[in-house]
C-alpha positions in Angstrom: 0.1 0.0 -0.1 1.7 3.3 -1.2 0.5 6.5 0.4 0.9 9.5 -1.9 3.6 12.1 -1.1 2.1 15.3 0.1 4.2 18.5 -0.6 3.6 22.0 0.9 6.2 24.8 0.4 6.5 27.2 3.5 8.5 29.8 1.6 10.3 30.0 -1.7 13.2 28.0 -0.2 11.6 25.6 2.3 9.5 22.6 1.5 7.6 20.2 3.9 6.8 16.8 2.6 4.9 14.0 4.3 4.6 10.4 2.9 2.4 8.9 5.6 5.2 7.8 7.6 7.9 10.5 7.9 7.5 14.5 7.8 10.5 16.0 6.1 11.6 19.6 6.1 14.0 20.7 3.2 15.7 24.0 2.6 16.9 25.0 6.0 20.4 24.6 7.2 19.8 20.8 6.7 17.0 18.3 6.3 14.9 17.3 9.2 13.0 14.0 9.5 10.2 13.4 12.0 8.8 10.0 12.0 5.0 9.6 12.6 5.7 7.5 15.9 7.0 10.7 17.4 3.6 12.5 16.9 4.5 15.6 15.0 2.0 18.3 14.7 2.0 21.8 13.0 1.0 24.9 14.9 0.9 28.3 13.2 1.4 31.8 14.5 0.1 34.7 12.9 1.0 38.3 12.5 3.6 40.3 10.8 6.2 37.6 10.9 4.2 34.3 10.9 5.9 31.3 12.3 5.2 27.4 11.8 6.3 25.2 14.7 6.5 21.5 14.6 5.8 20.2 17.9 6.7 16.5 18.9 4.6 14.3 21.2 7.6 13.4 23.4 8.8 17.1 23.5 10.9 19.0 21.2 10.1 21.8 18.7 11.3 23.2 15.5 10.2 26.7 14.2 10.7 28.7 11.2 8.8 31.3 9.2 6.2 30.8 6.5 4.9 33.0 3.7 1.2 33.8 4.6 -0.2 33.1 1.2 1.0 29.5 1.7 -0.9 28.9 4.7 -3.7 26.9 2.9 -1.3 24.3 1.6 0.4 24.1 4.9 -2.9 23.6 6.8 -4.0 20.8 4.3 -0.5 19.2 5.1 -1.4 19.6 9.0 -4.6 18.0 8.4 -3.1 14.9 6.8 -0.6 14.6 9.5 -3.0 15.0 12.3 -5.3 12.2 10.7 -2.1 9.9 10.5 -1.0 10.4 14.2 -0.4 7.2 16.2 -2.8 8.4 19.1 -5.6 8.2 16.4 -4.9 4.5 15.7 -5.3 2.9 19.1 -2.6 0.8 20.7 0.9 -0.1 19.9 2.5 -2.9 17.9 5.6 -4.3 19.5 6.6 -5.8 16.2 6.3 -3.1 13.9 7.1 -0.1 16.4 4.1 1.6 14.8 0.6 2.0 16.1 -2.2 0.1 14.7 -5.8 1.2 13.9 -7.5 -2.4 13.5 -6.7 -2.6 9.8 -4.1 -0.5 8.3 -0.4 -0.4 9.0 2.2 1.9 7.4 4.2 -1.0 6.4 1.2 -2.9 4.7 0.5 -5.4 7.3 -2.8 -6.5 8.3 -3.6 -5.7 11.8 -5.1 -8.5 13.9 -6.3 -6.0 16.6 -4.0 -7.6 19.2 -0.7 -5.7 18.7 0.7 -8.5 16.6 0.1 -7.7 12.9 0.6 -10.4 9.9 1.8 -9.9 6.6 -0.5 -8.7 3.8 
């Protein structure tokens, strides 16, 4: 099962992508990767110099500016990210180290609903 890549530019030189498993930020000093099990979420400040902050479930933040006219695309990415968060899926899977929803797993495994998935 392949999840389509979602891309949202924050500025002319900063791009966020999300493939269903990893949120990546390109164009800053280096590339940043946030795996879905870290529960990343996007928060937006508004005003003269708007900021986007990636907040991680276990603590940690990463903030940078965004262009206000790009807010719609960034919010769409934030919504997709929120729908993919592990805390929406239910309980943890010790084998895959991902969270299960009762039928879908990022690796394409079938969820048994017990925390022990089986292949395809």
